[in-house]
C-alpha positions as CSV (number, residue, x, y, z in Angstrom):
1,X,142.6,41.0,164.6
2,X,145.4,40.4,162.1
3,X,144.7,39.0,158.6
4,X,146.4,35.7,159.5
5,X,144.1,35.4,162.6
6,X,141.2,36.0,160.4
7,X,141.9,33.3,157.9
8,X,142.7,30.9,160.7
9,X,139.1,31.2,161.7
10,X,138.2,29.4,158.4
11,X,140.4,26.4,159.5
12,X,143.3,27.5,157.3
13,X,146.8,27.1,158.7
14,X,148.3,29.0,155.8
15,X,146.8,31.3,153.2
16,X,146.1,29.4,149.9
17,X,145.1,32.3,147.6
18,X,148.2,34.4,147.1
19,X,150.1,31.9,144.9
20,X,148.9,31.7,141.3
21,X,151.4,29.7,139.4
22,X,152.5,26.0,139.7
23,X,156.1,27.0,139.9
24,X,155.6,28.9,143.2
25,X,153.6,26.1,144.8
26,X,155.4,24.2,147.6
27,X,152.9,21.3,147.6
28,X,152.7,20.7,143.8
29,X,151.9,17.1,144.0
30,X,149.4,17.4,146.9
31,X,147.5,20.2,145.1
32,X,147.1,18.5,141.8
33,X,143.6,17.7,140.7
34,X,142.8,16.1,137.3
35,X,140.7,18.3,135.1
36,X,137.9,16.9,132.9
37,X,139.1,14.5,130.2
38,X,142.6,14.3,131.8
39,X,142.4,10.5,131.5
40,X,142.5,11.0,127.7
41,X,145.7,13.0,127.9
42,X,147.3,10.4,130.1
43,X,146.3,7.6,127.7
44,X,147.8,9.5,124.8
45,X,151.0,10.1,126.8
46,X,151.2,6.4,127.8
47,X,150.8,5.4,124.2
48,X,153.7,7.6,123.1
49,X,151.5,10.0,121.1
50,X,152.6,13.5,120.3
51,X,150.6,15.9,122.5
52,X,150.0,19.6,121.8
53,X,148.0,20.9,124.7
54,X,146.5,24.4,124.7
55,X,144.5,26.5,127.1
56,X,144.0,29.9,128.5
57,X,146.4,31.3,131.1
58,X,145.9,29.7,134.5
59,X,144.2,26.5,133.3
60,X,146.9,24.4,134.8
61,X,149.0,23.5,131.8
62,X,152.3,23.5,133.7
63,X,150.7,21.5,136.5
64,X,149.7,18.8,134.0
65,X,153.2,18.8,132.4
66,X,154.7,18.2,135.9
67,X,152.2,15.4,136.4
68,X,153.1,13.8,133.1
69,X,156.7,14.0,134.1
70,X,155.9,12.1,137.3
71,X,154.1,9.5,135.4
72,X,156.6,9.0,132.6
73,X,157.3,5.4,131.6
74,X,159.8,3.6,133.8
75,X,163.5,4.2,132.9
76,X,162.6,6.8,130.3
77,X,164.9,9.8,129.6
78,X,162.7,12.8,130.5
79,X,163.7,16.3,129.3
80,X,161.8,19.3,130.5
81,X,162.3,22.6,128.5
82,X,160.9,25.9,129.6
83,X,163.6,28.4,128.6
84,X,163.9,29.5,124.9
85,X,165.7,32.8,125.4
86,X,168.8,31.5,123.5
87,X,166.8,31.4,120.3
88,X,166.3,34.4,118.1
89,X,162.9,36.0,117.8
90,X,162.5,34.4,114.3
91,X,164.1,31.0,114.6
92,X,164.1,28.3,112.0
93,X,163.7,24.6,112.6
94,X,167.4,23.9,112.8
95,X,167.6,26.4,115.7
96,X,165.0,24.3,117.5
97,X,167.0,21.1,116.7
98,X,170.1,22.7,118.2
99,X,168.3,23.9,121.3
100,X,166.8,20.5,121.9
101,X,170.1,18.8,121.2
102,X,172.0,21.0,123.6
103,X,169.5,20.3,126.4
104,X,169.6,16.5,125.7
105,X,173.4,16.4,125.9
106,X,173.5,18.5,129.0
107,X,170.8,16.4,130.7
108,X,172.6,13.2,129.8
109,X,175.9,14.4,131.2
110,X,174.3,15.8,134.3
111,X,173.1,12.2,135.1
112,X,176.4,10.7,133.9
113,X,177.1,9.1,137.3
114,X,173.9,7.1,137.0
115,X,174.6,6.4,133.3
116,X,178.3,5.6,133.6
117,X,177.9,1.9,133.3
118,X,175.8,2.3,130.1
119,X,178.3,4.8,128.7
120,X,181.2,2.4,129.4
121,X,179.4,-0.3,127.3
122,X,179.0,1.9,124.2
123,X,180.9,1.0,121.1
124,X,184.0,3.0,120.2
125,X,182.1,4.9,117.5
126,X,179.3,5.8,120.0
127,X,181.9,7.0,122.5
128,X,183.5,9.1,119.8
129,X,180.1,10.6,118.8
130,X,179.3,11.3,122.5
131,X,182.6,13.1,122.8
132,X,181.8,15.2,119.8
133,X,178.4,16.1,121.3
134,X,180.1,17.1,124.6
135,X,182.6,19.4,122.9
136,X,179.9,20.9,120.6
137,X,176.9,21.1,122.8
138,X,177.9,20.9,126.5
139,X,177.7,24.0,128.6
140,X,181.1,24.0,130.2
141,X,183.1,26.8,131.7
142,X,186.6,25.7,130.9
143,X,188.4,23.6,128.3
144,X,190.0,21.5,131.0
145,X,186.6,20.4,132.3
146,X,185.6,19.5,128.7
147,X,188.7,17.3,128.2
148,X,188.0,15.7,131.5
149,X,184.5,14.7,130.3
150,X,185.8,13.4,127.0
151,X,188.4,11.3,128.9
152,X,185.6,9.9,131.1
153,X,183.6,8.8,128.0
154,X,186.4,7.3,126.0
155,X,189.0,6.0,128.5
156,X,188.5,3.1,130.9
157,X,188.9,3.6,134.7
158,X,192.3,1.9,134.6
159,X,193.5,4.3,131.8
160,X,192.3,7.3,133.7
161,X,194.0,6.0,136.8
162,X,197.3,5.6,134.9
163,X,197.0,9.2,133.5
164,X,196.4,10.4,137.0
165,X,199.5,8.8,138.6
166,X,201.7,9.1,135.5
167,X,203.4,12.3,136.6
168,X,204.2,10.8,139.9
169,X,205.7,7.7,138.3
170,X,207.7,9.8,135.9
171,X,209.1,12.0,138.6
172,X,209.9,9.0,140.9
173,X,211.7,7.0,138.2
174,X,213.6,9.9,136.8
175,X,214.5,11.1,140.2
176,X,215.9,7.7,141.1
177,X,217.9,7.4,137.9
178,X,219.3,11.0,138.3
179,X,220.3,10.3,141.9
180,X,222.2,7.1,140.7
181,X,223.9,9.1,138.0
182,X,225.1,11.7,140.4
183,X,226.4,8.9,142.7
184,X,228.2,7.4,139.7
185,X,229.8,10.7,138.8
186,X,231.0,11.3,142.3
187,X,232.6,7.9,143.1
188,X,233.3,6.1,139.8
189,X,233.7,8.5,137.0
190,X,236.6,10.5,138.6
191,X,238.3,7.4,140.1
192,X,238.4,5.4,136.8
193,X,238.6,8.5,134.4
194,X,235.2,7.8,132.9
195,X,233.2,10.5,131.1
196,X,230.8,12.5,133.3
197,X,227.1,11.9,132.6
198,X,224.9,15.1,132.4
199,X,222.4,14.7,135.2
200,X,220.0,17.4,133.9
201,X,219.4,15.4,130.7
202,X,218.7,12.3,132.7
203,X,215.9,14.1,134.6
204,X,213.7,13.6,131.5
205,X,214.9,10.3,130.3
206,X,211.5,8.6,131.1
207,X,208.6,10.5,129.4
208,X,205.2,11.1,131.0
209,X,202.8,8.2,130.4
210,X,199.7,9.7,128.9
211,X,196.7,7.8,127.4
212,X,194.9,10.3,125.2
213,X,191.3,10.3,124.1
214,X,190.5,10.6,120.4
215,X,189.8,14.3,119.6
216,X,190.3,14.1,115.9
217,X,186.6,14.6,115.1
218,X,184.9,17.5,113.3
219,X,182.4,20.0,114.7
220,X,178.8,18.8,114.8
221,X,176.1,20.9,113.2
222,X,172.6,20.4,114.7
223,X,170.1,19.0,112.3
224,X,167.3,16.4,112.4
225,X,169.7,13.6,111.7
226,X,172.0,14.5,114.6
227,X,169.0,15.0,116.9
228,X,167.7,11.5,116.2
229,X,171.2,10.0,116.5
230,X,171.4,11.6,120.0
231,X,168.0,10.0,120.9
232,X,169.2,6.6,119.7
233,X,172.5,7.0,121.6
234,X,170.6,7.8,124.8
235,X,168.6,4.6,124.3
236,X,171.8,2.6,123.8
237,X,173.1,4.1,127.1
238,X,170.3,2.2,128.8
239,X,167.1,4.3,128.7
240,X,163.9,2.9,127.4
241,X,162.9,6.0,125.5
242,X,163.3,9.8,125.2
243,X,160.4,12.1,126.3
244,X,160.7,15.8,125.7
245,X,158.2,18.1,127.4
246,X,158.1,21.7,126.2
247,X,156.4,24.2,128.5
248,X,156.0,28.0,128.6
249,X,157.2,28.5,125.1
250,X,154.6,31.3,124.8
251,X,155.9,33.1,127.9
252,X,159.1,34.6,126.5
253,X,159.3,38.1,127.9
254,X,160.6,39.5,124.6
255,X,157.1,39.1,123.0
256,X,155.1,40.9,125.7
257,X,152.1,38.7,125.1
258,X,151.9,39.5,121.4
259,X,149.9,36.5,120.1
260,X,151.0,37.0,116.5
261,X,154.7,37.2,117.3
262,X,154.5,34.2,119.6
263,X,152.8,32.2,116.8
264,X,155.5,33.2,114.4
265,X,158.2,32.1,117.0
266,X,156.8,28.7,117.6
267,X,155.5,27.9,114.1
268,X,158.7,26.1,112.9
269,X,158.3,23.7,115.8
270,X,154.6,23.0,115.6
271,X,154.6,22.5,111.8
272,X,157.6,20.1,111.6
273,X,155.8,16.8,111.3
274,X,159.2,15.0,110.8
275,X,160.1,15.9,114.4
276,X,156.7,15.6,116.0
277,X,156.1,12.2,114.5
278,X,159.6,10.8,115.0
279,X,159.7,7.3,116.4
280,X,162.9,8.1,118.2
281,X,161.3,10.5,120.7
282,X,158.0,11.5,122.2
283,X,157.0,15.2,122.5
284,X,154.4,16.9,124.7
285,X,154.0,20.6,124.2
286,X,151.8,23.0,126.2
287,X,151.0,26.5,125.1
288,X,148.6,29.4,125.3
289,X,145.5,28.9,123.2
290,X,145.7,32.2,121.3
291,X,148.9,31.5,119.3
292,X,147.8,27.9,118.9
293,X,144.5,29.0,117.4
294,X,146.4,31.3,115.1
295,X,148.5,28.4,113.8
296,X,145.8,25.7,113.8
297,X,145.3,25.8,110.1
298,X,149.0,25.1,109.6
299,X,149.2,22.2,112.1
300,X,148.3,18.6,111.2
301,X,146.0,18.4,114.2
302,X,144.5,15.1,113.0
303,X,147.9,13.4,113.4
304,X,148.5,14.6,117.0
305,X,146.4,14.7,120.2
306,X,145.5,18.3,120.6
307,X,143.4,18.7,123.8
308,X,142.0,22.1,125.0
309,X,142.1,22.4,128.8
310,X,138.8,23.4,130.4
311,X,137.4,23.1,133.9
312,X,133.7,22.6,134.5
313,X,132.1,24.0,137.6
314,X,132.3,20.7,139.6
315,X,135.9,20.3,138.6
316,X,136.7,23.8,139.9
317,X,135.0,22.9,143.2
318,X,137.0,19.8,143.5
319,X,140.2,21.7,142.9
320,X,139.1,24.3,145.5
321,X,138.4,21.7,148.1
322,X,141.7,19.9,147.5
323,X,143.6,23.2,147.9
324,X,141.8,24.2,151.1
325,X,142.5,20.7,152.6
326,X,146.2,21.0,151.9
327,X,146.4,24.5,153.5
328,X,144.1,23.7,156.5
329,X,144.8,22.4,159.9
330,X,144.5,18.6,160.1
331,X,140.9,17.6,160.3
332,X,139.5,21.1,160.0
333,X,139.2,21.7,156.3
334,X,135.9,23.2,155.0
335,X,134.0,22.4,151.8
336,X,133.3,25.0,149.1
337,X,129.7,25.9,150.1
338,X,130.5,26.1,153.9
339,X,132.7,29.2,153.3
340,X,129.5,31.3,152.6
341,X,126.9,32.8,155.0
342,X,123.3,31.9,154.7
343,X,122.4,35.1,152.8
344,X,124.5,33.9,149.9
345,X,122.2,32.2,147.4
346,X,122.9,29.4,144.9
347,X,122.7,32.0,142.2
348,X,125.5,33.9,143.8
349,X,127.6,30.7,144.0
350,X,126.9,30.0,140.3
351,X,128.1,33.6,139.5
352,X,131.4,32.8,141.1
353,X,131.9,29.8,138.9
354,X,130.8,31.7,135.8
355,X,133.3,34.5,136.4
356,X,136.1,31.9,137.1
357,X,135.7,31.2,133.4
358,X,136.7,27.5,133.6
359,X,140.0,28.6,135.1
360,X,141.3,27.6,138.5
361,X,143.7,30.6,138.7
362,X,140.8,33.0,138.3
363,X,138.9,31.2,141.1
364,X,141.9,31.7,143.4
365,X,141.9,35.5,142.5
366,X,138.2,35.7,143.3
367,X,138.7,34.1,146.7
368,X,141.6,36.3,147.4
369,X,139.3,39.3,146.9
370,X,136.7,37.6,149.0
371,X,138.9,37.2,152.0
372,X,140.1,40.8,151.9
373,X,136.6,42.2,151.4
374,X,135.2,40.2,154.3
375,X,138.1,41.1,156.5
376,X,137.5,44.8,155.8
377,X,133.7,44.5,156.5
378,X,133.8,42.2,159.5
379,X,137.0,40.6,160.7
380,X,135.2,38.6,163.4
381,X,133.2,36.6,160.8
382,X,134.0,33.1,159.8
383,X,131.9,33.1,156.6
384,X,131.6,35.3,153.5
385,X,128.5,37.5,153.5
386,X,126.6,38.4,150.3
387,X,127.9,42.0,150.6
388,X,131.5,40.9,150.7
389,X,130.8,38.6,147.7
390,X,129.3,41.3,145.5
391,X,132.1,43.7,146.4
392,X,134.7,41.1,145.7
393,X,133.2,40.1,142.3
394,X,133.1,43.8,141.3
395,X,136.7,44.4,142.2
396,X,137.8,41.2,140.5
397,X,136.1,42.3,137.2
398,X,137.4,45.9,137.4
399,X,141.0,45.2,138.5
400,X,141.6,42.1,136.4
401,X,144.7,42.3,134.2
402,X,143.1,41.6,130.8
403,X,146.5,41.8,129.2
404,X,147.2,38.5,130.9
405,X,144.6,36.7,128.8
406,X,144.4,38.8,125.6
407,X,147.3,39.5,123.2
408,X,148.6,42.9,122.6
409,X,151.0,44.2,120.0
410,X,154.7,44.4,121.0
411,X,155.9,48.0,121.3
412,X,152.4,49.3,120.6
413,X,151.7,52.9,121.5
414,X,149.6,53.6,124.5
415,X,146.8,55.1,122.3
416,X,146.7,52.1,120.0
417,X,143.9,49.6,119.9
418,X,144.2,46.9,122.5
419,X,141.8,44.8,124.7
420,X,141.0,47.7,127.0
421,X,140.0,49.9,124.0
422,X,137.7,47.1,122.7
423,X,136.2,46.6,126.1
424,X,135.4,50.3,126.4
425,X,133.3,49.9,123.2
426,X,131.7,46.7,124.3
427,X,130.6,48.3,127.6
428,X,128.4,50.6,125.6
429,X,126.2,47.7,124.6
430,X,123.1,46.9,126.7
431,X,123.4,43.1,126.2
432,X,126.2,40.6,125.4
433,X,124.6,39.7,122.0
434,X,124.8,42.3,119.1
435,X,125.1,42.7,115.4
436,X,127.6,44.8,113.5
437,X,125.0,47.5,112.9
438,X,124.1,47.6,116.6
439,X,127.8,47.8,117.6
440,X,128.4,50.7,115.1
441,X,125.3,52.5,116.3
442,X,126.1,52.3,120.0
443,X,129.9,52.4,119.9
444,X,130.2,54.8,117.0
445,X,132.9,52.8,115.2
446,X,131.8,53.9,111.7
447,X,133.5,52.4,108.7
448,X,136.0,50.6,111.0
449,X,133.2,48.4,112.5
450,X,134.1,45.2,110.6
451,X,137.8,45.7,111.5
452,X,136.9,46.0,115.2
453,X,134.8,42.9,115.0
454,X,137.5,40.9,113.2
455,X,140.2,42.0,115.7
456,X,138.0,41.1,118.7
457,X,137.2,37.7,117.2
458,X,140.9,37.0,116.5
459,X,141.8,37.6,120.2
460,X,138.8,35.6,121.5
461,X,137.0,38.5,123.0
462,X,133.8,37.8,121.0
463,X,132.5,34.9,119.1
464,X,130.2,34.6,116.1
465,X,127.0,32.7,116.6
466,X,124.8,30.9,114.2
467,X,121.9,33.4,114.8
468,X,120.9,36.2,112.4
469,X,118.8,39.2,112.9
470,X,117.6,40.1,109.4
471,X,120.8,40.0,107.3
472,X,123.0,40.7,110.3
473,X,125.1,38.0,112.0
474,X,124.8,38.0,115.8
475,X,128.0,38.1,117.8
476,X,128.4,37.4,121.5
477,X,130.8,38.6,124.1
478,X,132.9,35.7,125.2
479,X,134.4,36.9,128.4
480,X,131.9,36.6,131.4
481,X,133.7,39.4,133.2
482,X,132.7,41.9,130.6
483,X,129.2,40.6,130.5
484,X,129.1,41.0,134.3
485,X,130.4,44.6,133.9
486,X,127.6,45.4,131.4
487,X,124.8,44.0,133.6
488,X,126.1,45.7,136.7
489,X,127.2,49.0,135.3
490,X,130.9,48.6,136.1
491,X,133.7,50.5,134.3
492,X,136.8,48.6,133.1
493,X,139.7,50.8,132.2
494,X,143.4,50.4,131.7
495,X,145.5,51.4,134.7
496,X,148.9,50.1,133.6
């Protein structure tokens, strides 16, 4: 039996658990399920509040951004930005102003056909300013195409039509005059001893008719004033408002998941209250929680809506059931619990949701492991056995790419401290709760114990509790996968 025949036995027409990002999903809209408190995000968005949304990898930030785009106010000008490679690794705020300005202008001109009527009604000064923006910010391959766009902005349809046919008119009139001159020279000039007219000079007697756009403007430097003028111009074109959605700003490949460098990169944007609170535009930003937490003390979080994305167990089940329904044959979709055989207990089910760690993507990874384990054990089965479940959870914990969720230093040496080194020490503990003295005693970290604990706290691997044992503060491992490894004797090691 092939693997496709195996998952068909579960009522699935296509396999739902080998796609882990929203961008790769074919059925983005059908698959979307609102997480807990999503109504609050929608309300903030509807009320034009600035939103800075954070969450771990795989919590559906991009899916929510796409949904916000679909629900943007009617006739609003929506700009989605997810590529920041044109910026340096240490940009200033003017670099962000320029990047946003370029995207706004290119987006406006890409929908110029729909906006042509609005552009034609702009004042002369507005048309001149838009021409400046096109020349300075438009991504255009040739100068000729630039001048064409400028002409389209400043000149009326009739003027552009005259320019288009002017060469034909010039040639036709000059040709007629020249032909008449040659006829005059042949029949009249010789007969009446009149001077001969030079026909070559007559060929250019009528000049080309050319109505030119005004290009006497100076270069435009991107700054906050220019950015707000662009937004106001867009509204005068006919849009109700400008909405800018910034996504994946933390996923630039140059930073290789280095949380500190990512935080440095995005700090100018997240700390510029003048931009984030501007009445001329609305911004919604999604980013990884690690760099956001590093910057939280510098961000005026009380002035913005800053939700943290989380999925409770029931929300994960709802997302699972929706996904299965979309990928199943019509009328044959199964519910979450019906995927498991009778020997799988409620405690086993609870363990799946715990290891999913409030994260839909992790749940898809677990079920991907489940399908392959059950297929290897018994391809004739149409339910997951407890044996397949336990094997799948173990493989999920062992093979998980912890670099995906935990930052590491860019260009760090292989023997430097990273999440796998910290996990190796944590696995020496008998329980997920520990004090600094217990960690030192069992992991042998010596005088560096406090440095280890501080680094693990910074990356979210452990958290400090309010409990004390004697004078020692109790810490707790924050990742349920590592807790599962401790309690089941699993070894987690770097294999990259």
